[in-house]
C-alpha positions as CSV (number, residue, x, y, z in Angstrom):
1,X,31.2,19.4,6.0
2,X,28.7,17.7,7.7
3,X,24.8,18.6,8.7
4,X,23.8,17.3,11.8
5,X,19.7,17.5,12.1
6,X,17.8,17.3,15.3
7,X,14.2,16.8,14.8
8,X,11.7,18.0,17.2
9,X,9.1,21.0,17.7
10,X,10.2,24.5,18.8
11,X,11.5,24.5,22.3
12,X,10.7,25.5,25.1
13,X,7.3,24.2,24.9
14,X,8.0,20.9,23.6
15,X,11.4,20.0,25.5
16,X,11.3,16.6,27.6
17,X,9.2,15.0,25.1
18,X,9.5,11.7,23.1
19,X,9.4,13.9,20.0
20,X,12.0,16.1,20.9
21,X,14.7,13.4,21.1
22,X,16.6,14.8,18.2
23,X,16.7,18.3,19.7
24,X,17.9,17.0,22.9
25,X,20.6,14.9,21.0
26,X,22.3,17.9,19.2
27,X,21.9,19.9,22.2
28,X,24.4,17.4,24.0
29,X,26.8,17.5,20.7
30,X,26.8,20.9,21.2
31,X,27.5,21.0,24.7
32,X,30.5,18.3,24.1
33,X,31.8,20.2,21.3
34,X,31.5,24.0,22.9
35,X,29.0,25.1,19.7
36,X,26.6,27.3,20.5
37,X,23.1,27.8,18.6
38,X,23.8,31.6,17.8
39,X,22.3,31.6,14.2
40,X,18.8,32.0,13.2
41,X,18.2,31.4,9.1
42,X,16.5,29.1,7.3
43,X,13.6,28.2,9.3
44,X,15.9,27.1,12.2
45,X,18.3,27.7,15.1
46,X,21.8,26.3,14.2
47,X,25.2,26.7,15.4
48,X,28.6,26.2,13.3
49,X,31.5,24.4,14.8
50,X,34.1,21.5,14.5
51,X,33.7,17.8,15.8
52,X,37.6,17.0,15.7
53,X,38.8,18.4,12.5
54,X,35.6,18.4,10.4
55,X,33.5,21.2,10.2
56,X,29.7,20.4,11.4
57,X,26.4,22.4,11.4
58,X,24.1,21.5,14.5
59,X,20.4,22.5,13.3
60,X,17.2,22.6,14.7
61,X,14.3,23.0,12.3
62,X,11.5,25.6,13.9
63,X,8.8,24.6,11.4
64,X,7.6,21.9,13.5
65,X,8.1,18.4,13.0
66,X,5.9,17.7,10.0
67,X,7.7,20.4,7.9
68,X,11.4,19.7,8.8
69,X,12.4,18.9,5.5
70,X,11.8,22.3,4.3
71,X,14.3,23.9,6.6
72,X,16.9,21.0,6.1
73,X,16.5,21.5,2.3
74,X,17.2,25.3,2.5
75,X,20.3,25.0,4.4
76,X,21.7,22.0,2.7
77,X,21.2,24.2,-0.9
78,X,22.9,27.0,0.7
79,X,25.8,25.4,2.1
80,X,26.0,23.0,-0.9
81,X,25.8,19.9,1.7
82,X,25.9,16.6,-0.3
83,X,23.0,14.3,1.0
84,X,25.0,11.8,2.2
85,X,26.8,14.3,4.7
86,X,23.3,15.2,6.3
87,X,22.7,13.0,9.3
88,X,19.5,13.2,10.8
89,X,18.7,12.5,14.5
90,X,14.8,11.6,15.5
91,X,12.6,9.6,18.0
92,X,11.2,6.4,16.8
93,X,8.2,4.6,18.0
94,X,9.0,1.5,16.2
95,X,12.3,0.7,18.3
96,X,12.1,-0.4,22.1
97,X,12.8,2.5,24.5
98,X,16.3,3.8,24.9
99,X,17.2,1.7,21.6
100,X,19.5,3.8,19.4
101,X,19.9,2.4,15.8
102,X,21.9,4.2,12.9
103,X,21.0,3.5,9.5
104,X,23.0,4.3,6.3
105,X,19.7,5.3,4.5
106,X,16.4,3.8,3.9
107,X,12.8,5.1,4.0
108,X,10.9,7.1,6.5
109,X,9.1,4.7,8.5
110,X,6.1,5.6,10.5
111,X,7.8,9.1,11.3
112,X,6.1,12.5,9.6
113,X,9.0,14.5,10.2
114,X,11.1,11.6,8.3
115,X,8.8,11.8,5.5
116,X,9.0,15.3,4.9
117,X,13.0,15.3,5.0
118,X,12.8,12.6,2.3
119,X,10.3,14.5,0.2
120,X,12.1,17.7,0.2
121,X,15.8,16.2,-0.2
122,X,14.2,14.1,-2.7
123,X,16.5,11.0,-1.5
124,X,16.7,8.3,1.3
125,X,20.4,8.1,1.1
126,X,21.6,10.0,4.2
127,X,22.3,8.5,7.7
128,X,20.2,8.5,10.3
129,X,20.2,7.8,13.9
130,X,17.1,6.6,15.7
131,X,16.4,6.9,19.2
132,X,13.6,4.4,20.3
133,X,10.9,5.8,22.4
134,X,8.7,2.7,22.4
135,X,5.0,2.6,21.3
136,X,1.7,3.6,23.2
137,X,-0.6,0.9,24.8
138,X,-3.3,2.5,22.6
139,X,-2.3,3.6,18.9
140,X,-4.8,6.1,18.9
141,X,-2.8,7.8,21.8
142,X,-0.1,8.3,19.5
143,X,0.1,12.1,19.1
144,X,-0.1,12.8,22.8
145,X,2.4,10.0,23.9
146,X,5.0,11.8,21.7
147,X,4.2,15.3,22.5
148,X,3.2,15.2,26.2
149,X,5.9,16.4,28.5
150,X,7.7,13.8,30.2
151,X,8.0,13.3,34.1
152,X,11.5,13.4,35.4
153,X,11.8,9.7,36.0
154,X,10.4,9.1,32.5
155,X,12.7,11.3,30.7
156,X,15.9,10.0,32.8
157,X,15.4,6.7,31.1
158,X,15.8,8.1,27.9
159,X,18.9,9.8,29.0
160,X,21.3,6.9,28.4
161,X,20.1,6.9,24.7
162,X,20.4,10.5,24.0
163,X,24.2,10.2,25.1
164,X,24.8,7.1,22.7
165,X,23.0,8.8,20.0
166,X,24.9,11.9,20.3
167,X,28.3,9.5,20.3
168,X,27.0,7.7,17.5
169,X,26.3,10.8,15.3
170,X,29.9,12.2,16.1
171,X,31.6,8.9,15.4
172,X,29.9,8.7,11.8
173,X,31.7,12.4,11.2
174,X,34.8,11.0,12.7
175,X,34.9,7.1,11.7
176,X,32.5,7.0,8.7
177,X,29.0,5.6,8.6
178,X,30.0,2.2,8.5
179,X,32.4,1.9,11.4
180,X,29.8,4.1,13.6
181,X,27.1,1.5,12.8
182,X,29.3,-1.3,14.1
183,X,30.1,0.4,17.4
184,X,26.5,1.7,18.0
185,X,23.9,-0.6,16.2
């Protein structure tokens, strides 16, 4: 079983923001594999289904970004999911806009949601799919940059990255992390 987590802030208020690229990606995976977000527990909205023959939980924490790890740890413990079977998808200002990168493991970088995840899981040994959103011109505008609603034309520039990230996460489940990295990095 895999846990595929999209990081974001509760919708609809934060939909179509850079910080919700993780939510947008798991929403697309859900659509592609006919998985419904019909469960509420563990401070999250989630759905259970299959990607090919592998059981998955698609998971959207509702704790706000900076506490995402709390919800993830709750569901991990309940379902006894190995840390290496948790795939976290999130926005990354350290990557150019529209870039998608898979990492097998590693630190949280500058992302507060990932800081929470690594702290609560007490591990950095889980795959992650990073979606580049670029960096604001002025660093002091970072918070508004990641949570401001995007205009349609701004959002449309990120749609191919969301699609690629959804394919990358699915490939981790079906082909393994190493082959997925070769295909999508």
